[in-house]
Structure formats: C-alpha cells, structure tokens
MILUMVO-993241 format. One record per residue (C-alpha): y, z, x; residue number from 1; residue in three letters. Coordinates in nm, 3 decimals. Layout:
REM MILUMVO-993241
Y; Z; X; NUM; Ala
...
This chain:
REM MILUMVO-993241
0.000; 0.000; 0.000; 1; Unk
0.356; -0.072; 0.112; 2; Unk
0.643; 0.165; 0.053; 3; Unk
0.936; 0.326; 0.223; 4; Unk
1.018; 0.659; 0.376; 5; Unk
1.148; 0.917; 0.130; 6; Unk
1.489; 1.065; 0.211; 7; Unk
1.454; 1.398; 0.030; 8; Unk
1.740; 1.639; -0.031; 9; Unk
1.833; 1.860; -0.325; 10; Unk
1.667; 1.849; -0.666; 11; Unk
1.700; 2.062; -0.978; 12; Unk
1.420; 2.127; -1.226; 13; Unk
1.370; 2.341; -1.537; 14; Unk
1.181; 2.647; -1.420; 15; Unk
0.932; 2.625; -1.706; 16; Unk
0.783; 2.288; -1.617; 17; Unk
0.422; 2.267; -1.513; 18; Unk
0.351; 2.454; -1.189; 19; Unk
0.130; 2.159; -1.087; 20; Unk
0.434; 1.933; -1.103; 21; Unk
0.640; 2.174; -0.896; 22; Unk
0.360; 2.208; -0.643; 23; Unk
0.318; 1.832; -0.610; 24; Unk
0.687; 1.789; -0.526; 25; Unk
0.681; 2.076; -0.278; 26; Unk
0.381; 1.934; -0.094; 27; Unk
0.564; 1.605; -0.040; 28; Unk
0.865; 1.789; 0.102; 29; Unk
0.756; 1.820; 0.469; 30; Unk
0.712; 1.441; 0.486; 31; Unk
1.069; 1.365; 0.372; 32; Unk
1.346; 1.284; 0.620; 33; Unk
1.568; 1.568; 0.497; 34; Unk
1.298; 1.791; 0.359; 35; Unk
1.341; 1.925; 0.008; 36; Unk
1.547; 2.197; -0.154; 37; Unk
1.428; 2.273; -0.507; 38; Unk
1.645; 2.469; -0.752; 39; Unk
1.453; 2.608; -1.051; 40; Unk
1.676; 2.664; -1.354; 41; Unk
1.582; 2.939; -1.599; 42; Unk
1.290; 3.181; -1.601; 43; Unk
1.025; 3.079; -1.350; 44; Unk
0.692; 3.039; -1.528; 45; Unk
0.365; 3.089; -1.340; 46; Unk
0.530; 3.206; -1.018; 47; Unk
0.193; 3.312; -0.867; 48; Unk
0.073; 2.951; -0.875; 49; Unk
0.386; 2.839; -0.692; 50; Unk
0.342; 3.116; -0.436; 51; Unk
-0.015; 3.005; -0.380; 52; Unk
0.109; 2.655; -0.299; 53; Unk
0.370; 2.799; -0.062; 54; Unk
0.108; 3.003; 0.122; 55; Unk
-0.128; 2.706; 0.157; 56; Unk
0.151; 2.486; 0.290; 57; Unk
0.247; 2.753; 0.542; 58; Unk
-0.115; 2.773; 0.657; 59; Unk
-0.103; 2.401; 0.737; 60; Unk
0.219; 2.435; 0.935; 61; Unk
0.483; 2.352; 0.675; 62; Unk
0.816; 2.529; 0.707; 63; Unk
0.867; 2.644; 0.347; 64; Unk
1.018; 2.961; 0.203; 65; Unk
1.199; 3.105; -0.096; 66; Unk
1.576; 3.103; -0.033; 67; Unk
1.628; 3.322; -0.339; 68; Unk
1.442; 3.392; -0.664; 69; Unk
1.522; 3.043; -0.798; 70; Unk
1.533; 2.824; -0.487; 71; Unk
1.269; 2.692; -0.248; 72; Unk
1.346; 2.511; 0.077; 73; Unk
1.101; 2.285; 0.258; 74; Unk
1.205; 2.173; 0.605; 75; Unk
1.101; 1.831; 0.736; 76; Unk
0.831; 1.827; 0.997; 77; Unk
0.501; 1.743; 0.832; 78; Unk
0.172; 1.933; 0.859; 79; Unk
-0.081; 2.034; 1.124; 80; Unk
-0.417; 1.859; 1.105; 81; Unk
-0.618; 2.107; 1.311; 82; Unk
-0.635; 2.391; 1.057; 83; Unk
-0.964; 2.535; 0.931; 84; Unk
-0.907; 2.639; 0.573; 85; Unk
-1.147; 2.810; 0.334; 86; Unk
-1.095; 2.721; -0.032; 87; Unk
-1.136; 3.013; -0.268; 88; Unk
-1.320; 2.971; -0.597; 89; Unk
-1.115; 2.942; -0.915; 90; Unk
-1.028; 3.268; -1.090; 91; Unk
-0.932; 3.076; -1.404; 92; Unk
-1.286; 2.939; -1.428; 93; Unk
-1.422; 3.287; -1.357; 94; Unk
-1.256; 3.408; -1.677; 95; Unk
-1.528; 3.241; -1.884; 96; Unk
-1.791; 3.448; -1.708; 97; Unk
-1.581; 3.756; -1.785; 98; Unk
-1.582; 3.647; -2.149; 99; Unk
-1.962; 3.613; -2.148; 100; Unk
-1.996; 3.960; -2.002; 101; Unk
-1.755; 4.110; -2.255; 102; Unk
-1.949; 3.958; -2.544; 103; Unk
-2.306; 4.030; -2.432; 104; Unk
-2.512; 4.302; -2.596; 105; Unk
-2.719; 4.347; -2.281; 106; Unk
-2.606; 4.674; -2.123; 107; Unk
-2.785; 4.584; -1.798; 108; Unk
-2.639; 4.235; -1.763; 109; Unk
-2.505; 4.138; -1.422; 110; Unk
-2.323; 3.823; -1.308; 111; Unk
-2.243; 3.740; -0.944; 112; Unk
-1.958; 3.501; -0.869; 113; Unk
-1.924; 3.377; -0.507; 114; Unk
-1.613; 3.307; -0.302; 115; Unk
-1.361; 3.515; -0.494; 116; Unk
-1.131; 3.733; -0.285; 117; Unk
-1.009; 4.080; -0.370; 118; Unk
-0.667; 4.006; -0.219; 119; Unk
-0.622; 3.672; -0.387; 120; Unk
-0.297; 3.479; -0.426; 121; Unk
-0.422; 3.325; -0.749; 122; Unk
-0.230; 3.465; -1.041; 123; Unk
-0.539; 3.451; -1.257; 124; Unk
-0.715; 3.704; -1.031; 125; Unk
-0.553; 3.950; -1.274; 126; Unk
-0.843; 3.863; -1.505; 127; Unk
-1.034; 4.154; -1.346; 128; Unk
-0.772; 4.397; -1.477; 129; Unk
-0.727; 4.229; -1.816; 130; Unk
-1.098; 4.242; -1.899; 131; Unk
-1.153; 4.601; -1.785; 132; Unk
-1.027; 4.740; -2.121; 133; Unk
-1.272; 4.501; -2.291; 134; Unk
-1.569; 4.658; -2.116; 135; Unk
-1.614; 4.448; -1.802; 136; Unk
-1.639; 4.617; -1.461; 137; Unk
-1.554; 4.419; -1.145; 138; Unk
-1.713; 4.511; -0.811; 139; Unk
-1.624; 4.326; -0.490; 140; Unk
-1.885; 4.262; -0.224; 141; Unk
-1.649; 4.183; 0.062; 142; Unk
-1.931; 4.142; 0.313; 143; Unk
-2.068; 3.845; 0.119; 144; Unk
-1.738; 3.732; -0.034; 145; Unk
-1.854; 3.770; -0.390; 146; Unk
-1.774; 3.950; -0.716; 147; Unk
-2.025; 4.129; -0.939; 148; Unk
-1.956; 4.169; -1.311; 149; Unk
-2.130; 4.441; -1.513; 150; Unk
-2.080; 4.618; -1.843; 151; Unk
-1.877; 4.935; -1.813; 152; Unk
-1.996; 5.243; -1.993; 153; Unk
-1.684; 5.268; -2.202; 154; Unk
-1.408; 5.027; -2.288; 155; Unk
-1.069; 5.181; -2.217; 156; Unk
-0.914; 5.061; -2.540; 157; Unk
-1.001; 5.179; -2.890; 158; Unk
-1.132; 4.913; -3.131; 159; Unk
-0.842; 4.979; -3.372; 160; Unk
-0.574; 4.988; -3.101; 161; Unk
-0.361; 4.675; -3.046; 162; Unk
-0.429; 4.535; -2.699; 163; Unk
-0.092; 4.426; -2.558; 164; Unk
-0.042; 4.204; -2.252; 165; Unk
0.243; 4.006; -2.099; 166; Unk
0.080; 3.686; -1.970; 167; Unk
0.391; 3.509; -1.842; 168; Unk
0.234; 3.479; -1.496; 169; Unk
-0.122; 3.412; -1.621; 170; Unk
-0.081; 3.185; -1.925; 171; Unk
-0.407; 3.000; -1.861; 172; Unk
-0.600; 3.323; -1.928; 173; Unk
-0.464; 3.345; -2.281; 174; Unk
-0.725; 3.114; -2.428; 175; Unk
-1.017; 3.313; -2.289; 176; Unk
-0.864; 3.647; -2.382; 177; Unk
-0.772; 3.536; -2.734; 178; Unk
-1.122; 3.413; -2.811; 179; Unk
-1.286; 3.719; -2.655; 180; Unk
-1.072; 3.960; -2.856; 181; Unk
-1.125; 3.757; -3.174; 182; Unk
-1.504; 3.764; -3.139; 183; Unk
-1.498; 4.136; -3.060; 184; Unk
-1.270; 4.209; -3.356; 185; Unk
-1.018; 4.361; -3.114; 186; Unk
-0.654; 4.357; -3.239; 187; Unk
-0.416; 4.215; -2.979; 188; Unk
-0.067; 4.091; -2.911; 189; Unk
-0.012; 3.863; -2.608; 190; Unk
0.338; 3.763; -2.502; 191; Unk
0.491; 3.539; -2.233; 192; Unk
0.300; 3.231; -2.350; 193; Unk
0.587; 2.984; -2.377; 194; Unk
0.414; 2.739; -2.144; 195; Unk
0.117; 2.693; -2.380; 196; Unk
0.329; 2.483; -2.614; 197; Unk
0.434; 2.250; -2.334; 198; Unk
0.096; 2.196; -2.179; 199; Unk
-0.068; 1.860; -2.217; 200; Unk
-0.211; 2.008; -2.539; 201; Unk
-0.037; 2.245; -2.779; 202; Unk
-0.286; 2.514; -2.690; 203; Unk
-0.148; 2.761; -2.943; 204; Unk
-0.219; 2.519; -3.226; 205; Unk
-0.560; 2.437; -3.080; 206; Unk
-0.661; 2.805; -3.071; 207; Unk
-0.534; 2.856; -3.424; 208; Unk
-0.720; 2.552; -3.559; 209; Unk
-1.054; 2.640; -3.405; 210; Unk
-1.051; 3.013; -3.485; 211; Unk
-0.993; 2.926; -3.850; 212; Unk
-1.341; 2.771; -3.844; 213; Unk
-1.470; 3.122; -3.773; 214; Unk
-1.272; 3.276; -4.057; 215; Unk
-1.010; 3.423; -3.822; 216; Unk
-0.637; 3.365; -3.865; 217; Unk
-0.444; 3.362; -3.537; 218; Unk
-0.078; 3.458; -3.572; 219; Unk
0.194; 3.273; -3.377; 220; Unk
0.547; 3.399; -3.324; 221; Unk
0.793; 3.139; -3.199; 222; Unk
0.674; 2.973; -2.883; 223; Unk
0.550; 3.268; -2.680; 224; Unk
0.346; 3.520; -2.882; 225; Unk
-0.014; 3.512; -3.009; 226; Unk
-0.152; 3.801; -3.213; 227; Unk
-0.418; 3.925; -3.451; 228; Unk
-0.357; 4.270; -3.594; 229; Unk
-0.623; 4.270; -3.867; 230; Unk
-0.957; 4.094; -3.919; 231; Unk
-1.134; 4.000; -4.243; 232; Unk
-1.440; 4.212; -4.317; 233; Unk
-1.681; 3.919; -4.269; 234; Unk
-1.519; 3.774; -3.952; 235; Unk
-1.624; 3.612; -3.739; 236; Unk
-1.858; 3.392; -3.940; 237; Unk
-1.969; 3.040; -3.860; 238; Unk
-2.014; 2.788; -4.140; 239; Unk
-2.138; 2.494; -3.935; 240; Unk
-1.808; 2.322; -3.862; 241; Unk
-1.809; 2.174; -3.512; 242; Unk
-1.577; 2.342; -3.264; 243; Unk
-1.357; 2.066; -3.126; 244; Unk
-1.278; 2.003; -2.763; 245; Unk
-0.927; 1.876; -2.710; 246; Unk
-0.834; 1.547; -2.553; 247; Unk
-0.495; 1.648; -2.419; 248; Unk
-0.373; 1.297; -2.363; 249; Unk
-0.454; 1.191; -2.718; 250; Unk
-0.288; 1.497; -2.869; 251; Unk
0.035; 1.426; -2.681; 252; Unk
0.027; 1.068; -2.811; 253; Unk
-0.022; 1.187; -3.166; 254; Unk
0.273; 1.422; -3.109; 255; Unk
0.479; 1.126; -2.984; 256; Unk
0.421; 0.942; -3.312; 257; Unk
0.509; 1.249; -3.514; 258; Unk
0.827; 1.310; -3.316; 259; Unk
0.971; 0.958; -3.319; 260; Unk
0.825; 0.804; -3.634; 261; Unk
0.720; 1.103; -3.847; 262; Unk
0.373; 0.947; -3.861; 263; Unk
0.069; 1.174; -3.876; 264; Unk
-0.222; 1.049; -3.667; 265; Unk
-0.556; 1.219; -3.613; 266; Unk
-0.557; 1.249; -3.236; 267; Unk
-0.937; 1.255; -3.227; 268; Unk
-1.003; 0.939; -3.429; 269; Unk
-0.680; 0.738; -3.479; 270; Unk
-0.550; 0.720; -3.120; 271; Unk
-0.694; 0.525; -2.827; 272; Unk
-0.527; 0.565; -2.484; 273; Unk
-0.502; 0.251; -2.275; 274; Unk
-0.448; 0.167; -1.909; 275; Unk
-0.137; -0.025; -2.011; 276; Unk
-0.091; -0.246; -2.318; 277; Unk
-0.203; -0.564; -2.145; 278; Unk
-0.565; -0.449; -2.122; 279; Unk
-0.543; -0.349; -2.486; 280; Unk
-0.468; -0.709; -2.585; 281; Unk
-0.801; -0.803; -2.427; 282; Unk
-0.994; -0.516; -2.585; 283; Unk
-0.859; -0.577; -2.935; 284; Unk
-0.930; -0.949; -2.918; 285; Unk
-1.285; -0.887; -2.794; 286; Unk
-1.342; -0.631; -3.069; 287; Unk
-1.224; -0.846; -3.358; 288; Unk
-1.275; -1.210; -3.257; 289; Unk
-1.557; -1.442; -3.163; 290; Unk
-1.503; -1.777; -2.990; 291; Unk
-1.366; -2.020; -3.247; 292; Unk
-1.203; -1.754; -3.465; 293; Unk
-0.835; -1.812; -3.533; 294; Unk
-0.546; -1.596; -3.409; 295; Unk
-0.178; -1.613; -3.515; 296; Unk
0.067; -1.581; -3.224; 297; Unk
0.448; -1.577; -3.249; 298; Unk
0.660; -1.859; -3.102; 299; Unk
0.850; -1.741; -2.901; 300; Unk
0.629; -1.454; -2.793; 301; Unk
0.472; -1.263; -2.507; 302; Unk
0.274; -1.516; -2.296; 303; Unk
-0.023; -1.278; -2.252; 304; Unk
-0.111; -1.315; -2.621; 305; Unk
-0.173; -1.683; -2.552; 306; Unk
-0.336; -1.638; -2.211; 307; Unk
-0.600; -1.389; -2.332; 308; Unk
-0.695; -1.601; -2.631; 309; Unk
-0.727; -1.911; -2.415; 310; Unk
-0.963; -1.720; -2.185; 311; Unk
-1.173; -1.593; -2.477; 312; Unk
-1.196; -1.927; -2.655; 313; Unk
-1.030; -1.838; -2.984; 314; Unk
-0.826; -2.091; -3.177; 315; Unk
-0.455; -2.029; -3.132; 316; Unk
-0.215; -2.105; -3.416; 317; Unk
0.152; -2.040; -3.350; 318; Unk
0.390; -1.924; -3.621; 319; Unk
0.763; -1.979; -3.587; 320; Unk
1.027; -1.717; -3.520; 321; Unk
1.375; -1.865; -3.566; 322; Unk
1.726; -1.748; -3.499; 323; Unk
1.838; -1.838; -3.854; 324; Unk
1.574; -1.595; -3.985; 325; Unk
1.677; -1.318; -3.741; 326; Unk
1.352; -1.381; -3.548; 327; Unk
1.141; -1.240; -3.833; 328; Unk
0.819; -1.406; -3.957; 329; Unk
0.866; -1.680; -4.217; 330; Unk
0.624; -1.551; -4.479; 331; Unk
0.668; -1.854; -4.705; 332; Unk
0.554; -2.081; -4.422; 333; Unk
0.267; -1.844; -4.336; 334; Unk
0.140; -1.846; -4.695; 335; Unk
0.115; -2.226; -4.686; 336; Unk
-0.122; -2.217; -4.386; 337; Unk
-0.501; -2.229; -4.407; 338; Unk
-0.570; -1.865; -4.324; 339; Unk
-0.941; -1.862; -4.403; 340; Unk
-1.049; -1.832; -4.038; 341; Unk
-0.767; -1.609; -3.912; 342; Unk
-0.886; -1.270; -3.778; 343; Unk
-0.576; -1.138; -3.598; 344; Unk
-0.200; -1.177; -3.625; 345; Unk
0.012; -1.063; -3.329; 346; Unk
0.363; -0.931; -3.393; 347; Unk
0.612; -0.767; -3.161; 348; Unk
0.911; -0.565; -3.284; 349; Unk
1.164; -0.493; -3.150; 350; Unk
1.093; -0.846; -3.037; 351; Unk
1.050; -0.964; -2.683; 352; Unk
1.207; -1.196; -2.577; 353; Unk
1.458; -1.236; -2.862; 354; Unk
1.565; -0.875; -2.921; 355; Unk
1.501; -0.920; -3.293; 356; Unk
1.510; -0.579; -3.457; 357; Unk
1.224; -0.408; -3.634; 358; Unk
1.280; -0.401; -4.010; 359; Unk
1.094; -0.189; -4.259; 360; Unk
1.103; -0.482; -4.500; 361; Unk
0.921; -0.695; -4.240; 362; Unk
0.663; -0.423; -4.178; 363; Unk
0.600; -0.382; -4.551; 364; Unk
0.550; -0.757; -4.595; 365; Unk
0.318; -0.767; -4.292; 366; Unk
0.099; -0.495; -4.441; 367; Unk
0.081; -0.680; -4.773; 368; Unk
0.010; -1.009; -4.593; 369; Unk
-0.272; -0.846; -4.396; 370; Unk
-0.434; -0.701; -4.708; 371; Unk
-0.393; -1.018; -4.914; 372; Unk
-0.563; -1.236; -4.652; 373; Unk
-0.803; -0.988; -4.487; 374; Unk
-0.622; -1.024; -4.155; 375; Unk
-0.567; -0.749; -3.897; 376; Unk
-0.200; -0.734; -3.794; 377; Unk
-0.144; -0.607; -3.439; 378; Unk
0.213; -0.488; -3.383; 379; Unk
0.322; -0.451; -3.021; 380; Unk
0.590; -0.179; -3.021; 381; Unk
0.691; -0.075; -2.666; 382; Unk
1.067; -0.128; -2.703; 383; Unk
1.142; 0.082; -3.012; 384; Unk
1.336; 0.353; -2.823; 385; Unk
1.544; 0.118; -2.607; 386; Unk
1.902; 0.068; -2.730; 387; Unk
1.776; 0.158; -3.074; 388; Unk
1.914; 0.447; -3.278; 389; Unk
1.651; 0.413; -3.550; 390; Unk
1.299; 0.364; -3.405; 391; Unk
1.045; 0.225; -3.651; 392; Unk
0.668; 0.190; -3.654; 393; Unk
0.453; -0.026; -3.879; 394; Unk
0.243; 0.288; -3.927; 395; Unk
0.524; 0.428; -4.142; 396; Unk
0.423; 0.184; -4.417; 397; Unk
0.173; 0.336; -4.664; 398; Unk
-0.167; 0.177; -4.614; 399; Unk
-0.081; 0.029; -4.273; 400; Unk
-0.364; 0.215; -4.100; 401; Unk
-0.615; 0.032; -4.319; 402; Unk
-0.525; -0.313; -4.190; 403; Unk
-0.297; -0.277; -3.887; 404; Unk
-0.313; -0.180; -3.523; 405; Unk
-0.008; -0.074; -3.325; 406; Unk
0.045; -0.073; -2.950; 407; Unk
0.290; 0.157; -2.779; 408; Unk
0.370; 0.223; -2.417; 409; Unk
0.547; 0.471; -2.191; 410; Unk
0.650; 0.207; -1.936; 411; Unk
0.980; 0.143; -2.109; 412; Unk
1.051; 0.446; -2.325; 413; Unk
0.974; 0.703; -2.055; 414; Unk
1.067; 0.509; -1.741; 415; Unk
0.703; 0.497; -1.628; 416; Unk
0.646; 0.134; -1.526; 417; Unk
0.343; 0.099; -1.304; 418; Unk
0.182; 0.419; -1.434; 419; Unk
-0.014; 0.209; -1.687; 420; Unk
0.004; 0.447; -1.983; 421; Unk
-0.021; 0.303; -2.331; 422; Unk
-0.187; 0.370; -2.663; 423; Unk
-0.330; 0.213; -2.976; 424; Unk
-0.300; 0.367; -3.322; 425; Unk
-0.507; 0.259; -3.622; 426; Unk
-0.783; 0.381; -3.852; 427; Unk
-1.101; 0.553; -3.733; 428; Unk
-1.321; 0.245; -3.778; 429; Unk
-1.093; 0.008; -3.586; 430; Unk
-1.049; 0.259; -3.304; 431; Unk
-1.427; 0.302; -3.273; 432; Unk
-1.476; -0.074; -3.242; 433; Unk
-1.208; -0.102; -2.976; 434; Unk
-1.350; 0.197; -2.789; 435; Unk
-1.696; 0.040; -2.791; 436; Unk
-1.554; -0.261; -2.607; 437; Unk
-1.329; -0.060; -2.379; 438; Unk
-1.597; 0.186; -2.271; 439; Unk
-1.799; -0.103; -2.131; 440; Unk
-1.504; -0.227; -1.924; 441; Unk
-1.334; 0.082; -1.780; 442; Unk
-1.351; 0.459; -1.769; 443; Unk
-1.000; 0.530; -1.890; 444; Unk
-0.678; 0.657; -1.738; 445; Unk
-0.688; 0.884; -1.431; 446; Unk
-0.661; 1.250; -1.525; 447; Unk
-0.350; 1.314; -1.315; 448; Unk
-0.166; 1.030; -1.484; 449; Unk
-0.278; 1.159; -1.824; 450; Unk
-0.126; 1.497; -1.752; 451; Unk
0.200; 1.347; -1.628; 452; Unk
0.223; 1.126; -1.934; 453; Unk
0.152; 1.417; -2.167; 454; Unk
0.424; 1.617; -1.994; 455; Unk
0.671; 1.331; -2.043; 456; Unk
0.582; 1.279; -2.409; 457; Unk
0.602; 1.647; -2.496; 458; Unk
0.888; 1.771; -2.279; 459; Unk
1.148; 1.496; -2.240; 460; Unk
1.443; 1.618; -2.443; 461; Unk
1.647; 1.423; -2.695; 462; Unk
1.930; 1.433; -2.442; 463; Unk
1.704; 1.277; -2.179; 464; Unk
1.606; 0.997; -2.413; 465; Unk
1.966; 0.929; -2.513; 466; Unk
2.080; 0.913; -2.152; 467; Unk
1.792; 0.697; -2.030; 468; Unk
1.717; 0.479; -2.332; 469; Unk
2.058; 0.439; -2.492; 470; Unk
2.343; 0.519; -2.252; 471; Unk
2.180; 0.378; -1.940; 472; Unk
2.072; 0.051; -2.099; 473; Unk
2.403; 0.018; -2.283; 474; Unk
2.584; 0.000; -1.947; 475; Unk
2.347; -0.269; -1.825; 476; Unk
2.364; -0.451; -2.155; 477; Unk
2.744; -0.469; -2.126; 478; Unk
2.704; -0.641; -1.788; 479; Unk
2.439; -0.877; -1.928; 480; Unk
2.674; -0.970; -2.213; 481; Unk
2.944; -1.053; -1.958; 482; Unk
2.697; -1.283; -1.780; 483; Unk
2.622; -1.456; -2.111; 484; Unk
2.995; -1.504; -2.171; 485; Unk
3.048; -1.651; -1.824; 486; Unk
2.766; -1.897; -1.899; 487; Unk
2.911; -1.978; -2.244; 488; Unk
2.585; -1.867; -2.404; 489; Unk
2.581; -1.733; -2.758; 490; Unk
2.393; -1.414; -2.840; 491; Unk
2.342; -1.172; -3.126; 492; Unk
2.516; -0.841; -3.042; 493; Unk
2.275; -0.657; -3.271; 494; Unk
1.977; -0.717; -3.046; 495; Unk
1.780; -0.415; -2.926; 496; Unk
1.526; -0.362; -2.653; 497; Unk
1.520; -0.420; -2.281; 498; Unk
1.644; -0.780; -2.271; 499; Unk
1.934; -0.995; -2.385; 500; Unk
1.851; -1.330; -2.543; 501; Unk
2.111; -1.605; -2.553; 502; Unk
2.141; -1.969; -2.657; 503; Unk
2.267; -2.214; -2.395; 504; Unk
2.565; -2.450; -2.457; 505; Unk
2.502; -2.802; -2.587; 506; Unk
2.640; -2.953; -2.262; 507; Unk
2.307; -2.878; -2.092; 508; Unk
2.023; -3.121; -2.162; 509; Unk
1.772; -2.841; -2.133; 510; Unk
1.756; -2.482; -2.023; 511; Unk
1.635; -2.563; -1.671; 512; Unk
1.960; -2.745; -1.597; 513; Unk
2.132; -2.411; -1.633; 514; Unk
1.872; -2.172; -1.485; 515; Unk
1.816; -2.395; -1.178; 516; Unk
2.190; -2.412; -1.115; 517; Unk
2.213; -2.032; -1.134; 518; Unk
1.910; -1.991; -0.908; 519; Unk
2.013; -2.234; -0.633; 520; Unk
2.390; -2.176; -0.632; 521; Unk
2.424; -1.811; -0.731; 522; Unk
2.082; -1.701; -0.599; 523; Unk
2.013; -1.521; -0.926; 524; Unk
1.698; -1.573; -1.132; 525; Unk
1.739; -1.578; -1.509; 526; Unk
1.429; -1.636; -1.720; 527; Unk
1.423; -1.968; -1.910; 528; Unk
1.320; -1.918; -2.270; 529; Unk
1.060; -2.196; -2.280; 530; Unk
0.805; -1.974; -2.101; 531; Unk
0.781; -1.779; -2.428; 532; Unk
0.711; -2.086; -2.639; 533; Unk
0.868; -2.406; -2.762; 534; Unk
1.114; -2.220; -2.986; 535; Unk
1.268; -2.071; -2.674; 536; Unk
1.346; -2.399; -2.500; 537; Unk
1.724; -2.369; -2.539; 538; Unk
1.749; -1.997; -2.465; 539; Unk
1.766; -1.769; -2.165; 540; Unk
1.659; -1.407; -2.129; 541; Unk
1.834; -1.151; -1.910; 542; Unk
1.636; -0.840; -1.820; 543; Unk
1.805; -0.499; -1.824; 544; Unk
1.554; -0.352; -1.577; 545; Unk
1.770; -0.394; -1.266; 546; Unk
2.003; -0.113; -1.166; 547; Unk
2.372; -0.132; -1.253; 548; Unk
2.472; -0.229; -0.899; 549; Unk
2.233; -0.525; -0.891; 550; Unk
2.345; -0.644; -1.232; 551; Unk
2.710; -0.626; -1.126; 552; Unk
2.629; -0.818; -0.810; 553; Unk
2.453; -1.086; -1.016; 554; Unk
2.756; -1.107; -1.246; 555; Unk
2.995; -1.158; -0.953; 556; Unk
2.775; -1.424; -0.792; 557; Unk
2.756; -1.616; -1.120; 558; Unk
3.131; -1.585; -1.173; 559; Unk
3.196; -1.746; -0.835; 560; Unk
2.969; -2.039; -0.917; 561; Unk
3.119; -2.098; -1.262; 562; Unk
3.477; -2.022; -1.163; 563; Unk
3.528; -1.737; -1.411; 564; Unk
C-alpha cells in the first residue's frame, strides 16, 4: 500500500467515545512526525482501559504520559522491537465464568482460570470484587499465574437488599452482572453506564428485551442506570422463546433508518450489511434474475447497473429520465412497455448524476408500479443526507418492504469512502435470498470496520451532519455553480446530492468539445454526461468531492481559459 507520513499534532475528542477508538489513535502517535496530543472533553469513560494502553505503549518504548486528567501526550519516536511481552488473559471474558459460579448449586464447584494477574491494569479485574457479594470467592495462585473460583460460604449481601454499584470504569461488566442478579432474584441498581447506549449495540435495550423473555422487567433510567428492585413471584421462567444474540452492525443500521427516516426495520431479518453498495448490485441481481430475464435501468444512470447486467446476461431495457420531468420516471411511458419479463427495476434518488430530488410522490408510484406488475424495485439511496434538508426513503411508503429493496451507504453521508460500508433493507424473504447468494461469495465486513461504522451511525451528532453534509458541501456547490456559469451551462439550483449537473450551451456540437477543451487547456477533468447514458449526452457533471482549495483552483484555471 502507498501512503504518506502522518504529521500529527493536537486533536480534541469527546471523552465518552469508545476507549478502543482512543487507544487506536494513541498507538499511532509515536509514528507521527509531531507525535500526538489528545484532549478529552468531558467525563473520561473507561479510564482503566486507556491506562492499560498507555502502560503497554510504555513497555514497548513509547514516550506517552498523562499531562493532566484530560490530556495525553505522545512524543514522536516510534517503538522498540526487542521487547518480550506477556499478554494477560481477558478479565471481561472471565466474568462469564464468575457468572457460572454464582449461579451453580454445586457447593464444591471449582473453576481455574489461567493467566490472570492479581495486580492487573485491566479495569474489569474488579469483577473479583463485584462478584464476592454474590457468593463467588477468588483465590490467586501467583506461582502458576492462575485464578481459582469457588463458592463462598455466605454471600455478603442479603437477598432483599439492593446491590448498588458504580460501573463507570467497568461498563462491560454490566451485562454479566445484570443477568446474574436477575437469575438470582437479587435486587440491584447499577449506575455509570452511559457508554452502553453508545456501543455498537444499544446494550441497555438488548438486556431489557431478552430478560422480558424470562418474565423479568429491567428498569432503565436515562442513559446511565439499570435496576430491578422487585421480581415477580414466578420469575425467572422460560417459555421457549429463543434468546437472541445481537448483530451490532445490523442494529446500528436499523437505528440509522429510524433516526433519519423514522422507518422501523427488524435488524435481525430486514437489514443486510454489505461491503459497499457495488457488491450489493451483483448480489441482488444474482438473487432475483436468471440469464435472459429483463431489468429496467435508468437513462441516465449509474454505469454499474448496466455493467453488472451485461456480465450476468440479463436483458437490459432503459427507461428515460428527462430534465422536463425533473429527472423522475415517466410512468405513462413505463406502463406502455411489455413488462411481462421484467424482474428488477433500478432507481436512484437523490439521483446520480442529475441531482434530481427524491419525491414521496415518486416513491408511492414506484411501490404501486412494483405491485401492479410483480416487479422488485431497487432504490439506490446513498445521497439522501447530502445538501438535503429533508431525507426520504422509499421504505417510508406503506407496503414498500413487500416489493422494494433499498441500498444505503456510509461512504457519502458519514465521510467514509473506501471503508466499504453499506446496507440493504427489505422484507425477511428478500433479505434471506440475497444473503444466500452473498454468503457464497464473501464472509462480510471486517469486525473493526463494523464497529467503526456503528460508532459513526450512532454517535455522529446532528451538528456534525449539518456541518459535513450541508454546510461543507454548500461551500463546494457554490464554487461548482460558478464553474457552470463560466462555462455558460444551465443547471437546476434545486439539485441535491454530491454532484452538480448542467446542460452545455448550443454552440458546442457535443459535450466532448467542451470537456476536452477544459481538460487540455485548463488541465481540469469534468465528467461528460454521456457516460451515464444517451440522455446525458449534452450534460456535464461536476463532483463536490474535492476540497474547497482544489475546487477554487479549478475555477480559476477555467476562468483563465474562458476569459471570465
């Protein structure tokens, strides 16, 4: 891989972000030219985990230290490669063995856990103290580097007494402790759990949902307290409902749809994560089409729709998008087609390349069209948050899940190009068909990327989105509009999305006359519209992906060539 040396310097982060994220940035610090100074704003969550990272880095020769309670400084200088380091076992994982011991009826039970240190830097080593009142005794065998768990003669807390703990530094133990107390019928109140809401899964909601299956109601106060003060007489009881495991990535995606579109999706059955939308185009086509089946593709439209279907041998039928119809489908023309062999219809709103806006009227007509003709409509929706005050989803239309599939992506909306994080939403049956294809092609998104994406979907504030998806692109759009004006191109100012689409003046025989002139004389590449289909042959598309400085430079170069 090619890259460049990182400069480093000062950064500022909310103190309640994932400790893994903080640790990852700190570990890069010694390799930066200027090192790294990290200012944590607010209450520092999970400080022991950060301290563990600091200690490990120091062991490998990094010059890192706390400047004050909120600031860490990492000096440049790299690491030593001649260090022998023993990796301790995971105290968080050990908590499940503590739970087993607390719940067993065997008074003579004994569990030995290797490679756990008495003087551990892991914050979750506090599990030994937290489980002592629940009847678990911890004995360290320092000679062999192990821990022995046994039942204590007496628990130090009365069954009717509320067990109170502040878990601000050990939030990952909350799940084990909550379930243990619930199964023992032990009243409790655990505080300091604000990070559970902002994990890749809303772990508070997950605990609440699953304990209900055992007849136990878990109380939640705000974003940081879990409690049960009283238990039903017959709890816990199991009625055969399966206890769900939680796909964190999927839950965050379902939360994304709820946040931006007020659409409720079952994360377990109505969401399919993708390694980018492009692979999803392949998977959906494979799942729904055989060679010779017909597919409707917009003209102009994303070239990959065409490329994939050419590869797979489906019959491609283009339907027109026109400027005089605001780049919306012409349903009257569609109804006149022979649709008897059509399996899929691809749509893309906000539209790329034209910037045509998503309209609820269009979505409603698409759903009706799909049902009337037994066609699956696939709406590609990655641009809905870009320069758009009112994001829409086809899934907002009643009945859309029955006949539609929608793509979404974090590349644009969350500034994560190259991370390859996308999703499909639809009904359970469609998702299962797509998954059957996908599971034979890849193994899904890397776990680390899943966690980062979940963090972005759950934690990016409204202010962040406004700055990055509205304000930022508005500045670039203003520059792009100036370029269009210099070129005497006409454009619709109501366009949304990440591009600006404009019609070239009549004085040019074709679009290449203009784009080649710009390329060779101004040394600026502007995309000719014909690459998106025949209906784009007299249009150009300007991307808003370049930084402001580059866009301004392009504007000045073009001005010099055109004398404006």
